[in-house]
C-alpha positions, 0 to 999 in steps of 0.5 A: 891849717884852718883850711885843712881843718875845715875841709876835714870837718866837711869831709867827715860830716859828708861821710856820716851823712852818706853812710847813715840810713836816712830811711829804714823800713820794717816790712817783714811782718807786712810782707809775710802777712796774708790778705786779711779778707776775701769776699765775692759779691753778686754785683758787676765790676763797675757797680762794685767799684763805685760802691767801694769808693763810696764805702771808703768815703763813708768811713772817711778813708783818704784815697792814695791810689786808684787804678781801675784797669788793674782793680787796685784802690789804696786808702789811708786813715790817720789813727788818732790814738797814736802820734804819727800812726795811720791805717792803710787799706789796699783793696783789690778787685777782679771779675771773672763773670758778669755778675760776680766780683771778688774783693780782697782787702789787706790792711796794715798800720804804719808808724813813722819816727822822725828824730835823726833817722826816719824809720817806718814801722809796719804791722799787719792790721788786727782787722778793725779797718777791714771790718769797718770797710766791709760793713760799709761796703755791704750796706752799699751793695744791698 
């Protein structure tokens, strides 16, 4: 009898563990958002790439992903105003001519809540981090 009760308790616990979502993401607002900023600079791709990396360092962004072949850089920066919240900035670069590089910047804010279920909430940025980044980049490219 004890064995059956113990087996039933384990089965019920396993059933709830498998059916409850462990990680839920709200990407709807992020996926529906557009690129926040798009600029074209009068600089070759390699020089612009180095300036982007140095600009990110200037405003204390932490590099997450770098792929020079596809022109993608992704950064994060914790937001000290709220617990478990951070900015994330994606920078896409491309060059169709020797001395012009297009830069697309897309920022968002995400927050994690870790009680029983880990939930990540994502919102489009209001432009703060993009403005800081582009200001730093402009200084580097002058």
